[in-house]
C-alpha positions, 0 to 999 in steps of 0.5 A: 398847239404847241409851238415847242421843238419836235426831238423827232427829225420830220425824215424819221416821220411816217408820213399818209395821206388821207384817203380821200385826196384827188387822185388825179392831183396825189400832191393836193392835200397834207400829210400827217404823221404820227408819234406818241405825244405830237401829231405832224402837219405838212402839205405836200406839195412843199414837204421841205418846209415848215410843219404844224406840230399838234398835241394829240387832243387837239387834232382828235378835237380838229378832225371830230369837228372836220367829220362834223362839218364845221 
């Protein structure tokens, strides 16, 4: 995980939500935006709040772990 500030303005990112998000309450999900060097993650209920920024390899490891059922 990296804690260095991103050079990208969060308002310029294209945020996406998982297709698995519950459609009855679409705000209960995380949103992800990618840049070549960073994966940005935020709470969809608080889009102006804190964000987690990960290196792509770290994100890939997390996703692989989550798919396996952790």
